[in-house]
C-alpha positions as a printed NumPy array, in Angstrom:
array([[ -18.006,  -71.863,   94.815],
       [ -15.439,  -69.544,   93.207],
       [ -13.256,  -67.609,   95.609],
       [ -13.112,  -63.829,   95.76 ],
       [  -9.544,  -63.362,   94.555],
       [  -7.171,  -60.661,   95.741],
       [  -6.296,  -57.711,   93.53 ],
       [  -3.644,  -54.985,   94.038],
       [  -5.773,  -52.911,   96.416],
       [  -6.737,  -55.918,   98.564],
       [  -3.115,  -57.11 ,   98.722],
       [  -1.821,  -53.762,   99.947],
       [  -4.69 ,  -53.302,  102.385],
       [  -4.158,  -56.76 ,  103.849],
       [  -0.401,  -56.237,  104.118],
       [  -0.894,  -52.878,  105.838],
       [  -3.396,  -54.375,  108.295],
       [  -0.961,  -57.152,  109.178],
       [   2.04 ,  -54.824,  109.316],
       [   3.772,  -56.865,  106.627],
       [   6.601,  -55.398,  104.574],
       [   7.848,  -57.834,  101.907],
       [  11.448,  -58.875,  102.564],
       [  14.144,  -60.042,  100.161],
       [  15.454,  -62.352,  102.883],
       [  12.304,  -64.477,  102.631],
       [  12.001,  -63.959,   98.87 ],
       [   8.593,  -62.342,   99.269],
       [   7.003,  -61.095,   96.047],
       [   3.217,  -61.282,   96.326],
       [   1.093,  -61.946,   93.227],
       [  -1.693,  -59.375,   92.945],
       [  -3.168,  -60.309,   89.565],
       [  -6.216,  -62.629,   89.675],
       [  -5.745,  -63.686,   86.04 ],
       [  -2.24 ,  -64.934,   86.816],
       [  -3.332,  -67.16 ,   89.695],
       [  -6.245,  -68.484,   87.607],
       [  -3.759,  -69.307,   84.855],
       [  -1.453,  -71.103,   87.306],
       [  -4.269,  -73.261,   88.689],
       [  -5.587,  -74.057,   85.216],
       [  -2.121,  -75.01 ,   83.958],
       [  -1.508,  -77.179,   87.034],
       [  -4.315,  -79.472,   85.888],
       [  -5.633,  -80.328,   89.327],
       [  -8.465,  -82.809,   89.678],
       [ -11.058,  -82.809,   92.416],
       [  -9.163,  -85.686,   94.047],
       [  -5.83 ,  -83.876,   94.235],
       [  -4.381,  -82.808,   97.56 ],
       [  -2.429,  -79.663,   96.763],
       [   0.696,  -78.408,   98.497],
       [   1.522,  -74.705,   98.364],
       [   4.836,  -73.338,   99.621],
       [   5.069,  -69.67 ,  100.538],
       [   1.382,  -68.732,  100.281],
       [   2.122,  -65.261,  101.601],
       [  -1.024,  -63.159,  101.732],
       [  -3.101,  -65.874,  100.061],
       [  -3.441,  -64.869,   96.398],
       [  -2.772,  -68.313,   94.964],
       [  -4.261,  -70.066,   97.992],
       [  -7.708,  -68.655,   97.223],
       [  -7.546,  -69.897,   93.637],
       [  -6.348,  -73.355,   94.701],
       [  -8.989,  -74.032,   97.341],
       [ -11.922,  -74.621,   94.942],
       [  -9.756,  -76.801,   92.679],
       [  -8.431,  -79.369,   95.177],
       [  -9.843,  -81.797,   97.693],
       [  -7.513,  -80.366,  100.338],
       [  -4.721,  -77.785,  100.472],
       [  -1.605,  -77.797,  102.627],
       [   0.017,  -74.351,  102.832],
       [   3.557,  -74.154,  104.23 ],
       [   4.498,  -70.661,  105.39 ],
       [   7.618,  -69.733,  107.385],
       [   6.439,  -66.214,  108.306],
       [   4.398,  -66.5  ,  111.543],
       [   2.267,  -63.423,  110.817],
       [   1.324,  -64.61 ,  107.341],
       [   0.722,  -68.174,  108.538],
       [  -1.552,  -66.91 ,  111.302],
       [  -3.618,  -64.707,  108.991],
       [  -4.151,  -67.187,  106.147],
       [  -7.103,  -69.165,  107.607],
       [  -9.078,  -65.963,  108.194],
       [  -8.319,  -64.753,  104.665],
       [  -9.468,  -68.091,  103.272],
       [ -12.704,  -68.022,  105.264],
       [ -13.447,  -64.428,  104.291],
       [ -12.772,  -64.795,  100.566],
       [ -13.481,  -68.463,   99.792],
       [ -16.064,  -69.292,  102.439],
       [ -15.983,  -71.472,  105.567],
       [ -16.386,  -74.74 ,  103.646],
       [ -13.285,  -74.038,  101.562],
       [ -11.355,  -72.816,  104.58 ],
       [ -12.105,  -76.119,  106.317],
       [ -10.116,  -77.858,  103.565],
       [  -7.028,  -75.742,  104.298],
       [  -4.248,  -76.838,  106.642],
       [  -1.64 ,  -74.175,  107.353],
       [   1.796,  -75.31 ,  108.498],
       [   4.008,  -72.692,  110.085],
       [   7.236,  -74.331,  108.978],
       [  10.335,  -74.161,  106.811],
       [   9.623,  -75.995,  103.557],
       [  13.255,  -77.117,  103.432],
       [  12.77 ,  -79.052,  106.663],
       [   9.153,  -80.169,  106.573],
       [   8.603,  -83.927,  106.653],
       [   6.154,  -86.365,  105.135],
       [   4.797,  -87.073,  108.629],
       [   3.784,  -83.426,  109.038],
       [   1.92 ,  -83.513,  105.725],
       [   0.349,  -86.927,  106.125],
       [  -3.283,  -85.963,  106.651],
       [  -4.008,  -86.209,  103.783],
       [  -0.741,  -86.741,  101.839],
       [  -0.109,  -84.215,   99.027],
       [  -0.377,  -85.31 ,   95.406],
       [   0.37 ,  -82.004,   93.634],
       [   2.811,  -79.157,   94.33 ],
       [   1.52 ,  -75.79 ,   93.098],
       [   3.431,  -72.775,   94.339],
       [   4.895,  -69.357,   93.712],
       [   8.245,  -70.279,   95.228],
       [  10.591,  -67.798,   96.906],
       [  13.358,  -67.151,   94.396],
       [  16.196,  -67.747,   96.853],
       [  15.251,  -71.332,   97.799],
       [  13.232,  -72.547,   94.817],
       [  15.475,  -75.385,   93.619],
       [  16.293,  -76.91 ,   97.026],
       [  12.615,  -76.729,   98.021],
       [  11.458,  -78.603,   94.908],
       [  14.144,  -81.271,   95.292],
       [  13.516,  -81.694,   99.021],
       [   9.772,  -82.112,   98.552],
       [  10.151,  -84.626,   95.733],
       [  12.55 ,  -86.646,   97.873],
       [  10.449,  -86.395,  101.034],
       [   6.988,  -86.862,   99.517],
       [   6.711,  -89.892,   97.23 ],
       [   2.979,  -89.194,   96.975],
       [   3.641,  -86.056,   94.893],
       [   2.578,  -87.079,   91.382],
       [   2.778,  -83.775,   89.559],
       [   3.19 ,  -80.071,   90.029],
       [   3.552,  -76.555,   88.679],
       [   5.916,  -74.054,   90.253],
       [   6.63 ,  -70.43 ,   89.496],
       [  10.296,  -69.5  ,   89.84 ],
       [  12.732,  -66.956,   88.477],
       [  12.844,  -67.365,   84.666],
       [  16.557,  -68.146,   84.709],
       [  15.937,  -70.909,   87.261],
       [  13.012,  -72.249,   85.221],
       [  15.278,  -72.499,   82.177],
       [  17.864,  -74.456,   84.175],
       [  15.303,  -76.842,   85.663],
       [  13.901,  -77.907,   82.283],
       [  17.158,  -77.841,   80.286],
       [  18.337,  -80.967,   78.52 ],
       [  21.845,  -82.32 ,   77.849],
       [  23.889,  -80.065,   75.59 ],
       [  22.182,  -76.867,   76.689],
       [  24.385,  -74.077,   78.064],
       [  22.199,  -73.891,   81.178],
       [  21.995,  -77.651,   81.752],
       [  23.446,  -78.459,   85.149],
       [  22.866,  -79.865,   88.617],
       [  19.211,  -78.691,   88.977],
       [  18.367,  -80.103,   85.524],
       [  19.77 ,  -83.557,   86.255],
       [  18.421,  -83.86 ,   89.789],
       [  14.9  ,  -82.856,   88.768],
       [  15.112,  -85.351,   85.885],
       [  15.838,  -88.11 ,   88.418],
       [  12.391,  -87.58 ,   89.925],
       [  10.247,  -86.263,   87.11 ],
       [   9.725,  -85.242,   83.53 ],
       [   9.528,  -81.468,   83.301],
       [   8.625,  -78.796,   80.777],
       [   8.481,  -75.032,   80.532],
       [   4.865,  -73.91 ,   80.964],
       [   5.028,  -70.186,   80.284],
       [   6.472,  -66.839,   81.295],
       [   5.104,  -64.48 ,   83.954],
       [   5.906,  -60.74 ,   83.748],
       [   7.221,  -58.768,   86.745],
       [   4.273,  -56.365,   86.926],
       [   1.915,  -58.964,   88.438],
       [   3.937,  -58.917,   91.681],
       [   4.271,  -56.578,   94.626],
       [   6.993,  -55.536,   95.044],
       [   7.934,  -55.726,   91.375],
       [  11.007,  -57.966,   90.877],
       [  13.655,  -56.987,   88.359],
       [  13.37 ,  -60.289,   86.47 ],
       [  10.71 ,  -62.307,   84.687],
       [   9.334,  -65.463,   86.247],
       [   8.745,  -68.803,   84.579],
       [   6.362,  -71.706,   85.135],
       [   7.748,  -75.235,   85.341],
       [   5.407,  -78.221,   85.116],
       [   6.553,  -81.679,   86.154],
       [   5.185,  -85.218,   86.298],
       [   6.679,  -87.843,   88.611],
       [   8.377,  -90.823,   86.974],
       [  10.186,  -93.888,   88.248],
       [  13.908,  -93.325,   88.904],
       [  16.147,  -94.266,   85.953],
       [  17.61 ,  -97.183,   87.914],
       [  16.661,  -99.048,   91.056],
       [  20.051, -100.698,   91.647],
       [  21.87 ,  -97.567,   92.783],
       [  20.898,  -95.108,   95.549],
       [  19.852,  -91.6  ,   94.616],
       [  22.537,  -90.154,   96.899],
       [  25.237,  -92.053,   95.003],
       [  24.013,  -90.7  ,   91.677],
       [  23.762,  -87.149,   93.003],
       [  27.344,  -87.37 ,   94.293],
       [  28.493,  -88.065,   90.718],
       [  26.382,  -85.19 ,   89.4  ],
       [  27.793,  -82.764,   91.978],
       [  31.359,  -83.779,   91.161],
       [  30.836,  -83.581,   87.396],
       [  29.489,  -80.037,   87.477],
       [  31.806,  -78.692,   90.189],
       [  34.427,  -78.352,   87.441],
       [  32.265,  -78.305,   84.353],
       [  35.037,  -77.151,   81.994],
       [  37.051,  -80.263,   82.735],
       [  36.59 ,  -83.634,   81.124],
       [  34.769,  -86.177,   83.244],
       [  38.006,  -88.124,   83.685],
       [  39.446,  -85.115,   85.506],
       [  36.256,  -83.808,   87.119],
       [  35.444,  -87.18 ,   88.695],
       [  38.975,  -87.939,   89.873],
       [  38.242,  -86.874,   93.446],
       [  35.016,  -88.852,   93.514],
       [  36.56 ,  -92.027,   92.063],
       [  39.92 ,  -91.946,   93.848],
       [  42.026,  -90.808,   90.918],
       [  41.708,  -90.026,   87.194],
       [  42.479,  -93.582,   86.093],
       [  39.743,  -95.02 ,   88.295],
       [  37.368,  -92.305,   87.057],
       [  38.185,  -93.28 ,   83.476],
       [  37.573,  -96.939,   84.302],
       [  34.184,  -96.165,   85.863],
       [  33.204,  -94.053,   82.875],
       [  34.275,  -96.708,   80.387],
       [  32.396,  -99.375,   82.33 ],
       [  29.296,  -97.187,   82.138],
       [  29.704,  -96.72 ,   78.379],
       [  30.631,  -93.026,   78.723],
       [  33.582,  -91.387,   76.962],
       [  36.087,  -90.258,   79.644],
       [  36.778,  -87.191,   77.493],
       [  33.148,  -86.063,   77.631],
       [  31.886,  -83.268,   79.891],
       [  29.048,  -83.356,   82.388],
       [  26.72 ,  -81.127,   80.384],
       [  26.501,  -83.77 ,   77.633],
       [  25.211,  -86.591,   79.858],
       [  21.673,  -87.707,   80.604],
       [  20.512,  -88.628,   84.096],
       [  20.533,  -92.275,   82.966],
       [  24.241,  -91.98 ,   82.133],
       [  25.03 ,  -90.418,   85.508],
       [  23.199,  -93.315,   87.141],
       [  25.213,  -95.803,   85.087],
       [  28.469,  -94.18 ,   86.249],
       [  27.381,  -94.392,   89.886],
       [  26.392,  -98.039,   89.409],
       [  29.791,  -98.891,   87.915],
       [  31.796,  -97.48 ,   90.848],
       [  31.652, -100.54 ,   93.15 ],
       [  32.821, -102.831,   90.345],
       [  35.729, -100.572,   89.491],
       [  36.671, -100.218,   93.163],
       [  36.653, -104.004,   93.617],
       [  38.85 , -104.475,   90.553],
       [  41.364, -102.003,   91.952],
       [  41.847, -103.997,   95.159]])
């Protein structure tokens, strides 16, 4: 059964009834266009077996479109008023059967654990993410939930561009590399400001991703991410200089880079995630040689 989706009038009426005023602190911009949420769900490519995870459901616009498309839906909402109202909205607009497949978690998505989302474990992340925490939320959930196989997130367009950027791009950086560790990603479209209330002053972008195996299994993710953080902390410097603090000096950084097959005169924005992993893997060997 198709859900009765929320339009602009329903969104404002529901917000007024709940006494909700969207806040910048929580990054609240509510989608009020049914065609947009239909497009998001269609682009997400959910199957009837997917267990969807939505972060920041707000008043329930996207929630109502997701419920008929997934076997179960976990909705993580930090606002206690919105979290409390969502089951009733789902029952009223999607029917009691659909509402029974909704689990609402009043929680911070940056701190939620796999144990809290274990029944049943999510396989797809589909969310209109709060602009101010979008990247850390995506990275935390991919790290915490190995069952997540794919996803589609709506974020600020500038953030979307950074997430999907490849080596050599001006916007390639820490979010690009860290997402690439977990998944293959692609830009999946632009969303105009006028489908939100309140209207943001920027466009939004859709990012689709599909989980992949890490580039290497002989080096911990944390070790690779430490190299990435160091490389982009001083992105105008060569890697020999940028990684000096990480390696214990520029000469040891140069040795680690050479051992990994990377030019010490290169810069971080030119490297793939596989190359960052190779640098991290070379560090113990270089350290042992320096003893």
